[in-house]
C-alpha positions in Angstrom: 18.7 -61.4 23.7 22.4 -61.9 23.1 24.4 -65.0 23.2 27.0 -65.4 25.9 30.1 -67.3 25.6 30.5 -70.6 27.4 33.6 -70.3 29.6 34.4 -73.9 29.8 33.2 -76.9 27.8 32.6 -80.2 29.6 34.6 -83.0 28.1 31.7 -85.3 28.4 28.8 -85.0 25.9 29.2 -81.2 25.2 32.4 -81.8 23.3 30.7 -84.4 21.1 27.8 -82.0 20.4 30.3 -79.2 19.5 32.2 -81.5 17.1 28.9 -82.6 15.4 27.9 -78.9 15.0 31.2 -78.0 13.5 31.1 -80.9 11.0 27.5 -80.0 10.0 28.3 -76.3 9.7 31.2 -77.0 7.2 28.7 -78.7 4.9 26.1 -75.9 5.1 26.5 -74.5 1.6 24.0 -71.7 2.1 25.4 -70.2 5.3 26.1 -66.5 5.1 28.9 -67.0 7.5 30.6 -69.6 5.3 30.4 -67.2 2.3 31.9 -64.4 4.3 34.8 -66.6 5.5 35.4 -68.0 2.1 35.8 -64.5 0.7 38.2 -63.5 3.5 40.6 -66.5 3.5 42.0 -69.1 1.2 39.8 -72.2 0.6 40.8 -74.7 3.3 41.8 -78.3 2.3 38.8 -80.6 2.3 38.2 -82.5 5.5 38.5 -86.3 5.5 35.2 -88.1 4.8 33.6 -89.4 8.0 33.8 -93.1 8.5 30.5 -95.0 8.0 28.7 -95.9 11.2 29.0 -99.4 12.5 26.6 -101.8 10.7 25.5 -99.0 8.4 23.1 -97.8 11.2 23.2 -94.0 10.6 20.0 -93.1 12.4 18.2 -94.1 15.6 14.5 -93.8 16.5 12.3 -94.5 19.4 8.6 -95.0 19.1 5.9 -93.9 21.5 4.4 -97.3 21.9 6.0 -100.7 22.0 8.5 -99.9 19.3 10.6 -102.8 18.1 9.8 -105.1 21.1 11.7 -108.3 21.7 9.1 -111.1 21.5 11.0 -113.2 24.1 11.5 -110.5 26.8 8.9 -107.9 25.9 11.6 -105.2 26.1 11.4 -102.3 23.7 14.3 -101.5 21.4 15.7 -98.6 19.4 15.1 -98.8 15.7 18.0 -98.4 13.3 18.0 -96.8 9.8 20.6 -96.3 7.1 21.8 -93.0 5.7 19.1 -93.3 3.0 16.3 -94.1 5.5 16.4 -97.8 4.9 15.5 -100.2 7.8 18.4 -101.6 9.7 18.6 -104.0 12.6 17.6 -102.9 16.1 20.3 -101.1 18.1 20.2 -102.2 21.7 21.7 -105.4 22.9 20.0 -107.5 25.6 19.7 -105.9 29.0 20.2 -107.7 32.3 17.1 -109.6 33.2 17.3 -108.4 36.8 16.6 -104.7 35.9 13.0 -105.5 35.0 11.1 -104.6 31.8 12.5 -102.0 29.5 9.5 -100.1 28.1 8.5 -96.7 27.0 11.7 -95.6 25.3 12.0 -91.8 24.9 15.0 -89.6 24.7 18.4 -90.7 23.4 21.7 -89.0 24.3 25.0 -89.8 22.6 28.0 -89.1 24.9 31.5 -88.0 23.9 33.0 -91.4 24.5 30.7 -93.0 21.9 28.3 -94.6 24.4 24.6 -93.9 24.6 22.0 -93.0 27.3 18.4 -94.2 26.7 15.3 -93.2 28.6 13.0 -96.1 29.6 10.0 -94.1 30.9 7.7 -96.9 32.0 6.0 -95.5 35.1 6.5 -98.6 37.2 10.1 -99.1 36.2 11.6 -95.7 35.2 15.3 -95.9 34.2 18.0 -94.1 32.4 20.0 -96.9 30.7 23.6 -96.9 29.5 24.8 -98.7 26.4 28.3 -99.1 25.1 29.8 -98.2 21.7 28.3 -100.3 18.9 30.0 -103.4 17.6 30.6 -104.2 14.0 27.0 -105.2 13.5 25.8 -101.9 14.9 24.4 -103.4 18.1 25.3 -101.6 21.4 26.0 -103.9 24.4 24.2 -103.1 27.6 26.4 -101.4 30.3 24.0 -100.9 33.1 21.3 -98.8 34.7 22.7 -95.2 34.9 19.9 -93.8 37.1 16.5 -95.1 38.4 13.5 -93.4 39.8 12.4 -94.2 43.4 12.6 -93.0 46.9 16.2 -91.7 46.6 15.4 -90.0 43.2 11.7 -89.1 43.5 11.5 -86.5 40.7 12.7 -88.9 38.0 9.2 -89.8 36.9 8.3 -90.6 33.2 11.4 -88.8 31.9 11.2 -87.4 28.3 14.4 -85.7 27.2 18.1 -85.7 28.1 20.8 -83.1 27.6 24.4 -82.5 28.7 25.1 -79.3 30.5 28.1 -77.0 30.4 29.1 -78.5 33.7 29.2 -82.0 32.2 26.2 -83.2 34.2 23.3 -85.0 32.6 19.9 -83.2 32.7 16.5 -84.9 32.4 13.0 -83.5 31.9 10.3 -85.4 33.8 6.7 -85.4 32.5 5.0 -86.7 35.7 6.8 -84.4 38.1 7.1 -81.6 35.5 10.7 -80.8 36.6 14.2 -80.8 35.2 16.7 -82.7 37.3 20.5 -83.1 37.2 22.8 -86.2 37.6 26.5 -86.9 37.8 27.9 -87.9 34.5 28.9 -91.4 33.7 32.5 -92.1 34.7 32.5 -89.7 37.5 32.3 -90.5 41.3 28.7 -89.4 41.4 27.6 -91.1 38.2 23.8 -91.3 38.0 23.3 -89.6 41.4 21.1 -86.6 41.8 23.2 -83.5 42.1 22.7 -80.4 44.4 23.5 -77.0 43.0 27.0 -77.1 44.5 27.7 -80.3 42.5 27.5 -82.6 45.5 25.2 -85.6 46.0 21.6 -84.8 46.7 19.7 -88.0 47.4 16.8 -89.0 49.6 15.2 -85.6 49.6 11.8 -84.7 48.0 13.6 -82.3 45.5 16.7 -84.5 44.8 18.6 -83.1 41.8 16.0 -80.3 41.1 17.1 -77.6 38.6 13.8 -76.4 37.1 10.7 -76.6 39.3 7.1 -77.5 38.5 4.3 -75.0 38.7 3.2 -76.5 42.0 6.7 -75.9 43.4 6.8 -72.2 42.6 3.3 -70.7 42.7 4.4 -67.2 43.5 4.8 -64.6 40.7 4.6 -65.0 37.0 8.3 -64.3 36.4 9.3 -67.1 38.8 6.7 -69.7 37.8 7.7 -73.3 37.2 6.7 -75.6 34.4 3.2 -76.8 33.8 3.8 -79.7 31.4 7.5 -80.2 30.6 8.7 -81.8 27.4 12.0 -81.1 25.5 15.1 -79.4 26.9 18.2 -78.1 25.2 21.3 -76.1 26.1 22.1 -73.1 24.1 25.6 -71.8 23.1 25.1 -69.3 25.9 25.2 -72.2 28.5 21.6 -71.6 29.5 18.9 -74.2 29.6 15.9 -73.9 27.3 12.7 -75.7 28.3 9.5 -76.5 26.4 6.3 -76.2 28.4 3.6 -78.0 26.5 0.9 -77.0 29.0 1.6 -73.3 29.0 2.5 -73.2 25.2 5.8 -71.5 25.7 9.6 -72.0 25.7 11.6 -70.5 28.6 15.2 -69.9 29.4 16.8 -70.9 32.8 20.1 -70.5 34.5 21.1 -74.0 35.4 23.6 -72.8 38.1 20.9 -71.0 40.1 17.7 -72.6 38.9 16.2 -69.2 38.1 13.9 -68.5 35.2 15.4 -65.7 33.0 13.0 -65.2 30.2 10.2 -66.5 28.0 11.7 -67.1 24.5 8.5 -68.0 22.5 4.9 -68.2 23.6 1.3 -68.3 22.4 1.7 -64.7 21.4 3.9 -66.0 18.6 1.5 -68.8 17.6 2.8 -71.6 19.8 0.3 -74.0 21.3 2.0 -77.2 22.4 5.8 -77.1 22.0 7.4 -80.5 22.2 11.1 -80.7 21.3 13.9 -78.2 21.0 17.0 -78.1 18.8 19.6 -75.5 18.2 21.1 -75.0 14.7 24.7 -76.1 14.3 26.0 -72.6 14.4 23.9 -71.8 17.5 22.1 -68.9 15.9 18.6 -70.4 15.9 16.4 -72.5 18.1 13.9 -74.8 16.4 10.6 -75.8 18.2 8.2 -78.5 17.1 4.6 -77.8 18.0 2.3 -80.9 18.2 -1.1 -79.2 17.7 0.0 -76.5 15.3 1.6 -79.1 13.0 4.4 -76.7 12.6 8.0 -76.0 13.4 8.9 -72.5 14.8 12.3 -70.9 14.6 13.7 -68.4 17.1 16.6 -66.2 16.0 18.6 -65.7 19.1 20.4 -62.5 18.0 17.2 -60.5 18.1 14.6 -62.9 19.5 12.5 -63.0 16.3 10.1 -65.9 16.3 8.7 -67.2 13.0 6.8 -70.3 11.7 9.6 -72.0 9.8 7.5 -75.0 8.6 3.7 -74.5 8.4 0.7 -76.8 8.7 0.5 -77.3 5.0 3.9 -79.1 4.8 2.5 -82.5 5.6 3.4 -82.8 9.3 0.9 -84.5 11.6 1.7 -83.9 15.3 5.4 -83.2 14.9 7.8 -84.0 17.7 11.4 -85.3 16.9 13.9 -82.8 15.5 17.4 -83.5 14.0 19.7 -81.6 11.7 22.2 -83.3 9.3 23.7 -82.4 6.0 21.7 -79.3 5.4 18.4 -80.9 6.2 16.0 -80.5 9.2 14.4 -83.8 10.0 11.0 -83.8 11.8 9.1 -86.7 13.2 5.5 -86.7 12.2 4.0 -88.7 15.1 0.5 -89.4 13.8 1.9 -89.8 10.3 4.2 -92.5 11.6 7.0 -91.0 9.4 10.0 -88.8 9.4 10.0 -85.9 7.0 12.9 -83.6 6.1 13.1 -80.0 5.0 16.0 -78.0 3.5 17.9 -75.4 5.5 17.7 -72.5 5.6 14.4 -72.0 3.7 12.3 -75.0 4.9 11.7 -76.5 1.4 10.3 -80.0 1.9 11.8 -83.1 0.4 9.7 -84.8 -2.3 9.1 -87.9 -0.2 9.3 -88.9 3.5 12.7 -89.9 4.7 11.2 -92.7 6.7 7.6 -93.9 6.5 5.4 -96.8 7.5 6.6 -96.9 11.1 4.7 -99.2 13.5 3.9 -96.4 15.8 4.5 -92.7 16.5 8.2 -91.6 16.2 9.2 -90.0 19.5 13.0 -89.4 19.0 15.1 -89.4 15.9 18.9 -88.8 16.2 22.0 -89.2 14.0 24.4 -92.0 15.0 28.1 -91.2 14.3 29.7 -94.3 15.7 
């Protein structure tokens, strides 16, 4: 399975992800590619040190349950942590009262302009919320509801993960419809609207915004089957969409332009049982997969398709979900352990102690804040 070259990079979101990957890659001391480049060219001048994030909030986390709920409104919040894992103030500013209760926070998606999309997956009030750049205290002011489930957007049900595609659109995986849907990016004329395959608006239909179908939508043929129980999604450096299917115990690759399933990347044959989240390495050479019931993280080398158990069940993980990479470490959320552990890249050596521990509930998402 080779890696294609993305022809064009969307300015929104994908540019930010590329910049993050390049920054992390420069600090990856053990990378073979770095060693090769160093031998072939003069040592470049050191890059300026990145500025500290606002309010010292270097990491964001969402919890499976109530999270850091506001006692006056009942709204959940995103937890903040320092670069050393220390507890910081909550991240989200007050939302407008007229949008209803903000509950069931899941995926977090930083955008290229420094703003943030947050999933509020409460079944009776499913929303994708938009928050501004953080102020000096680290708090992000509420911008508005980016997208909402309902009659005009029926597949956005209990969303779990968000990703930015090479077309600049926002993609969401939806647990209760077991689909992946696509929406116009913030700042565009169709912001938050379900998109058809031609990029136009697609509202009011039963399949509004559909990219990846559920099993019930595509019952014919194993090669064309849809998703049984969708969880994490991620775009690879080849521009293709990778989807975790918890129910079928596999990760598949899809063409977002056509909605066609291309291949199964990892499956039960490789030891997977319930894949949850997906994360590409900064250089795009590997895909990491957290597996909830295997208490493991698997790694797929995209150059040849090799699948290995990168972190095994003896490493202290208990129902892993969240995945993040920063500074030569792979961070993994241990849901039942109510902690975030970290492991050295590229060999998976665990740190001596949890990076974050004693959380009030199961960590669902854990991402680096760079604003």
